[in-house]
C-alpha positions as CSV (number, residue, x, y, z in Angstrom):
1,M,-9.5,-16.9,-7.7
2,V,-11.5,-14.8,-5.2
3,E,-13.4,-17.9,-4.0
4,T,-9.8,-19.6,-3.7
5,L,-8.3,-17.1,-1.7
6,T,-11.2,-16.4,0.3
7,D,-11.4,-19.8,1.3
8,L,-7.3,-20.0,1.9
9,M,-8.5,-16.7,4.4
10,K,-10.9,-18.1,6.5
11,K,-8.8,-21.4,6.8
12,A,-5.8,-19.7,7.9
13,K,-7.8,-17.4,10.5
14,V,-9.0,-20.5,12.3
15,D,-5.2,-21.5,12.7
16,Y,-3.4,-18.1,13.6
17,G,-4.9,-18.0,16.9
18,T,-3.8,-21.7,17.8
19,Q,-1.0,-21.9,16.0
20,D,2.5,-20.6,17.0
21,R,3.5,-17.5,14.9
22,K,6.5,-19.4,13.7
23,Q,4.7,-22.3,12.8
24,F,2.0,-20.3,11.3
25,V,4.5,-18.6,8.6
26,L,5.6,-21.7,7.5
27,Q,2.9,-23.3,6.6
28,H,0.5,-21.0,5.3
29,K,0.4,-19.1,1.5
30,G,2.6,-16.0,1.9
31,Q,0.0,-13.6,0.5
32,V,-2.7,-15.4,3.5
33,V,0.2,-14.9,6.2
34,A,0.9,-11.4,5.0
35,C,-3.1,-9.5,4.8
36,L,-4.0,-12.3,8.4
37,A,-0.9,-11.0,10.1
38,Q,-2.1,-7.4,9.2
39,I,-5.4,-8.0,10.3
40,Q,-4.3,-9.8,13.7
41,W,-2.4,-6.9,14.7
42,C,-4.8,-4.3,14.5
43,E,-7.1,-6.4,16.0
44,Q,-4.9,-7.1,19.4
45,S,-3.7,-3.3,19.0
46,E,-7.1,-1.8,19.2
47,Y,-7.4,-4.0,22.6
48,Y,-4.7,-2.8,23.6
49,L,-5.5,1.0,23.1
50,N,-8.8,0.9,25.0
51,E,-6.8,-1.2,27.8
52,Q,-4.4,2.2,27.8
53,A,-7.1,4.1,29.9
54,N,-6.8,1.7,32.7
55,D,-3.4,0.5,32.6
56,P,-1.1,2.7,31.5
57,M,1.4,-0.4,30.5
58,S,-0.3,-1.9,28.4
59,L,0.9,-0.7,25.3
60,Q,4.4,-1.0,26.7
61,D,3.5,-4.7,26.6
62,W,2.2,-4.7,23.1
63,F,5.4,-3.1,22.2
64,E,8.0,-5.7,23.6
65,K,5.2,-8.1,22.4
66,N,5.7,-6.9,19.1
67,V,9.6,-6.8,19.3
68,Q,10.0,-10.2,20.4
69,Q,7.6,-11.3,17.4
70,L,10.5,-9.5,15.4
71,K,13.0,-11.7,17.3
72,D,12.1,-14.4,16.6
73,L,11.1,-13.8,12.4
74,T,15.0,-12.5,12.1
75,E,15.7,-15.7,14.1
76,L,13.7,-17.7,11.6
77,V,14.8,-16.4,8.5
78,R,18.6,-17.2,9.5
79,S,17.5,-21.0,9.8
80,D,17.3,-24.0,6.9
81,L,13.9,-21.8,4.6
82,T,13.6,-22.7,0.7
83,S,13.5,-19.6,-0.7
84,L,10.0,-18.9,-1.0
85,Q,9.7,-19.0,2.8
86,R,12.3,-16.8,2.9
87,K,10.3,-14.6,0.7
88,V,7.2,-14.9,2.4
89,I,9.2,-13.7,6.1
90,V,11.4,-11.4,4.4
91,A,8.1,-9.5,3.4
92,L,6.3,-9.9,6.5
93,V,9.4,-8.6,8.5
94,T,9.2,-5.6,6.5
95,T,5.4,-5.1,7.5
96,D,6.4,-5.9,10.9
97,V,8.6,-3.2,11.7
98,H,6.9,-0.9,10.5
99,A,4.0,-2.0,12.5
100,R,6.3,-2.3,15.7
101,D,7.7,1.7,14.7
102,I,3.9,2.4,15.1
103,I,3.2,0.8,18.3
104,E,6.1,2.8,19.3
105,I,4.8,6.3,18.1
106,L,1.7,5.4,19.9
107,K,3.2,4.8,23.3
108,N,5.5,7.6,23.5
109,E,2.8,10.3,22.5
110,N,0.5,8.3,25.1
111,V,-2.4,7.4,22.6
112,A,-5.6,6.4,24.7
113,S,-7.8,5.7,22.1
114,T,-8.8,3.9,18.7
115,Y,-10.2,7.2,17.7
116,D,-7.2,9.2,17.7
117,F,-5.8,10.5,14.8
118,K,-2.5,8.9,14.8
119,W,-4.4,5.4,15.0
120,M,-6.9,6.7,12.4
121,Q,-4.1,7.5,10.0
122,Q,-2.6,3.7,9.4
123,L,-3.5,1.3,6.7
124,R,-6.0,-0.8,9.4
125,Y,-7.4,-3.8,8.0
126,Y,-10.2,-5.4,9.7
127,W,-12.1,-9.1,9.4
128,E,-16.1,-8.3,9.3
129,E,-17.4,-11.6,9.6
130,E,-21.2,-10.9,8.8
131,A,-20.3,-9.2,5.5
132,T,-22.0,-11.3,2.7
133,D,-19.1,-11.1,0.4
134,N,-16.2,-9.0,1.0
135,H,-14.8,-9.8,4.6
136,C,-11.6,-7.7,4.5
137,K,-12.0,-4.1,4.6
138,I,-9.2,-2.0,5.1
139,K,-9.4,1.2,6.3
140,Q,-7.7,4.6,6.5
141,V,-9.0,8.3,8.0
142,S,-12.1,8.6,6.2
143,A,-11.4,5.8,3.8
144,T,-12.9,2.5,3.9
145,L,-11.6,0.1,0.7
146,S,-12.4,-3.2,0.0
147,Y,-8.9,-6.0,-0.1
148,G,-9.1,-7.3,-4.0
149,Y,-8.4,-10.7,-3.7
150,E,-6.6,-10.6,-6.7
151,Y,-3.7,-13.2,-6.6
152,M,0.0,-12.0,-5.8
153,G,1.9,-14.9,-4.9
154,A,5.0,-14.2,-2.3
155,T,5.6,-11.2,-3.0
156,S,8.3,-8.6,-2.4
157,R,7.0,-5.6,-0.2
158,L,8.4,-1.5,-0.1
159,V,9.7,-0.2,3.4
160,I,7.3,2.0,4.7
161,T,8.5,5.3,5.6
162,P,6.9,8.2,7.0
163,L,6.9,9.6,3.5
164,T,4.8,6.0,2.3
165,D,2.4,6.4,4.9
166,R,1.8,9.9,3.8
167,C,1.4,8.9,-0.2
168,W,-1.0,6.0,1.0
169,I,-3.0,8.1,3.1
170,T,-3.3,10.7,-0.5
171,I,-4.5,7.7,-2.7
172,S,-7.1,6.0,-0.3
173,N,-8.6,9.1,0.6
174,A,-8.5,10.1,-3.2
175,L,-10.3,7.1,-3.6
176,H,-12.7,7.2,-1.3
177,I,-14.1,10.4,-3.1
178,K,-13.8,8.5,-6.3
179,L,-10.1,10.5,-7.6
180,G,-7.1,9.6,-8.2
181,A,-4.1,10.5,-6.6
182,N,-0.7,12.4,-8.3
183,P,2.5,11.9,-6.5
184,A,4.7,14.5,-8.1
185,G,8.9,14.5,-7.8
186,P,12.4,14.2,-8.8
187,A,13.1,10.3,-10.4
188,G,13.6,7.8,-7.8
189,T,11.8,9.2,-5.0
190,G,9.3,6.1,-4.7
191,K,6.2,7.7,-6.6
192,T,5.0,4.6,-9.0
193,E,6.6,2.3,-6.5
194,S,4.7,3.2,-3.5
195,T,1.4,3.3,-5.7
196,K,2.2,-0.4,-6.7
197,D,3.1,-1.2,-3.6
198,L,-0.2,-0.3,-1.8
199,A,-2.1,-1.9,-4.6
200,K,0.0,-5.2,-3.2
201,A,-1.4,-4.3,0.2
202,I,-4.9,-4.6,-0.6
203,A,-4.9,-7.1,-3.2
204,C,-5.8,-5.3,-6.3
205,Q,-4.3,-5.4,-9.5
206,C,-2.1,-2.2,-10.8
207,I,-1.2,-1.6,-14.1
208,V,1.6,0.7,-15.0
209,F,1.5,2.5,-18.5
210,N,4.6,4.4,-19.8
211,C,3.0,7.4,-20.9
212,S,4.3,9.1,-23.9
213,D,3.8,11.7,-26.9
214,Q,2.9,8.7,-28.7
215,V,-0.3,8.2,-26.5
216,D,-3.5,9.3,-28.3
217,Y,-7.1,9.4,-26.5
218,I,-8.1,6.0,-28.2
219,M,-5.5,4.3,-26.7
220,M,-6.1,5.3,-23.1
221,G,-10.0,4.7,-23.9
222,R,-9.2,1.0,-24.3
223,L,-7.2,1.1,-21.3
224,F,-10.1,2.7,-19.3
225,S,-12.7,0.7,-20.4
226,G,-10.9,-2.3,-20.0
227,L,-10.0,-1.0,-16.0
228,C,-13.7,0.2,-15.5
229,Q,-15.0,-3.6,-16.4
230,Q,-12.0,-5.7,-14.0
231,G,-12.1,-3.0,-10.9
232,C,-8.1,-2.5,-11.1
233,W,-6.1,0.2,-10.6
234,T,-3.8,2.1,-13.1
235,C,-0.6,4.0,-12.6
236,L,0.5,6.4,-15.6
237,D,3.8,7.2,-15.4
238,E,5.2,10.5,-16.7
239,F,1.6,11.4,-17.3
240,N,3.0,15.0,-18.7
241,R,4.5,13.7,-21.4
242,I,1.3,13.3,-23.4
243,D,0.3,16.0,-25.6
244,V,-2.1,18.7,-24.2
245,E,-5.1,17.9,-26.8
246,V,-4.5,14.0,-25.7
247,L,-4.6,15.1,-22.1
248,S,-7.9,17.0,-22.2
249,V,-10.2,14.0,-24.3
250,I,-8.8,12.2,-21.4
251,A,-10.1,14.7,-18.7
252,Q,-13.7,13.8,-20.0
253,Q,-13.3,10.3,-20.3
254,L,-12.3,10.5,-16.6
255,L,-15.2,12.5,-15.8
256,S,-17.4,9.9,-17.2
257,I,-16.1,7.4,-15.5
258,R,-16.2,9.3,-12.1
259,T,-20.1,10.5,-12.6
260,G,-20.6,6.6,-13.0
261,L,-18.3,6.1,-9.7
262,M,-20.3,8.9,-8.2
263,D,-24.1,7.2,-9.1
264,N,-23.1,4.2,-7.6
265,K,-23.8,2.6,-11.3
266,S,-22.9,-0.6,-11.8
267,E,-22.9,-0.1,-15.9
268,F,-22.2,3.2,-17.6
269,T,-22.0,4.8,-21.3
270,F,-19.0,5.2,-22.2
271,E,-17.4,6.2,-25.4
272,G,-20.6,5.4,-26.6
273,Q,-20.7,1.7,-25.4
274,E,-22.4,0.3,-22.5
275,I,-20.2,-1.0,-20.3
276,P,-19.8,-2.6,-16.9
277,L,-18.4,-0.4,-13.9
278,K,-16.8,-1.9,-10.7
279,P,-16.1,0.8,-7.8
280,E,-12.5,-0.3,-6.9
281,F,-11.4,0.9,-9.8
282,G,-8.6,3.7,-9.5
283,C,-6.4,6.0,-11.8
284,H,-3.3,7.4,-10.5
285,V,-0.9,9.1,-12.5
286,T,3.0,10.2,-11.5
287,M,5.0,13.3,-12.7
288,N,8.1,14.7,-13.0
289,P,7.4,18.2,-13.1
290,G,9.4,21.1,-14.9
291,Y,11.8,19.1,-17.5
292,A,11.5,20.3,-21.1
293,G,9.0,18.0,-23.4
294,R,6.2,18.4,-20.4
295,T,3.2,20.1,-20.3
296,E,0.9,21.5,-17.4
297,L,-1.7,19.7,-17.0
298,P,-5.0,21.4,-18.1
299,D,-7.0,22.7,-14.9
300,N,-10.3,20.3,-15.9
301,L,-7.7,17.0,-15.6
302,K,-6.1,18.9,-12.7
303,V,-9.0,18.5,-10.4
304,M,-9.4,14.8,-11.1
305,F,-6.0,14.0,-9.1
306,R,-5.1,14.6,-5.6
307,P,-1.6,15.9,-5.4
308,M,1.3,14.8,-3.5
309,A,5.2,15.7,-3.2
310,M,7.5,13.1,-2.8
311,M,10.6,14.3,-1.3
312,I,14.3,12.3,-0.6
313,P,13.4,9.1,1.0
314,D,14.8,7.7,4.1
315,Y,18.0,5.9,3.1
316,G,18.7,5.0,7.2
317,L,15.7,3.8,8.3
318,I,15.1,1.6,4.6
319,A,18.5,0.2,5.4
320,E,17.7,-0.8,9.0
321,I,14.6,-2.4,7.6
322,M,16.2,-4.0,4.7
323,L,19.3,-5.2,7.2
324,F,16.1,-6.6,9.2
325,A,14.9,-9.0,7.1
326,E,17.8,-10.5,6.1
327,G,18.2,-11.5,9.3
328,F,20.7,-9.4,11.2
329,G,20.1,-8.6,14.8
330,E,21.8,-5.4,15.1
331,A,20.4,-3.6,12.7
332,K,20.1,0.1,13.4
333,V,23.9,0.4,14.3
334,L,24.8,-1.2,10.7
335,S,22.0,0.9,8.8
336,K,24.1,4.1,9.9
337,K,27.3,3.4,8.8
338,M,25.9,1.2,5.4
339,V,23.9,4.5,4.8
340,Q,27.4,7.1,5.0
341,L,29.2,4.4,3.0
342,Y,27.2,4.6,0.0
343,K,26.8,8.1,0.7
344,L,30.6,8.5,0.6
345,S,30.9,6.2,-2.2
346,S,28.4,8.1,-4.3
347,E,30.0,11.9,-3.5
348,Q,33.2,10.4,-4.6
349,L,32.6,8.0,-7.9
350,S,31.0,8.7,-10.9
């Protein structure tokens, strides 16, 4: 799987520079398109950012190109496509709108360096030709993650709002120091979805596990041992439903994994067995704090996770991007009306 995907990426990388973007999107696999579009966008953005010092209009030009690319894609969505092609393009539009917004912010803030925090905080994809095994690296602030080459198929993508961005920065930089992340907040704010979507973005398998008070330490031990050997993520949903006695054992299990990761070991002893350990391992938990029947996390477990508050999402932005992706040209005006309509409905109707 990994070899095939790497191969497809290399072939598509040759095509990307030579083909028209509309052609390219329809001819290659969805996952490859999504990844290469990001790599290319990142390369180009850095080029225009560095040009900004000599030519104050360079980011304006790049912004206009981004807007044009989006227009092309929305026109493409309206044409006659197979359902699979449409899926690929809708996902691409979603990430493209976010890319356009980033360039707009950089332009308005007069950013003229690739070391500016406004640029550093974005999820940036790089293709490193000289790397021996994994050519695609993903950077965000001080963290560098490897692209996972996990086969995802043509996936749908979450709309990326400032809240999603903040959640991703927390997760990627927690992984950088070998910890997990802990998005907390009320139901329906996208805690689990944001974690899953970041895993999609870096092609890493993410196992979502709904915790309950039935969970014991043996079950969790098995889960962790599998994740270590595969180097994939888990998102433990409603983590604070687990009993306190079990949580303190989980803290020990996670600590022993973290020690192995910090020492860069390729094998370590877990629950009395020698097992392989891959550095991509990530364990994230989501919680609804302050409900009845939920426990407070013990302190030795709390330190294993970087906390992050998730509150109400930006409905206007979400509606705008979804309409864009479905081929509406005037999405901004429509999205305001849609949000108003649904807000009214939710207040009036049960």
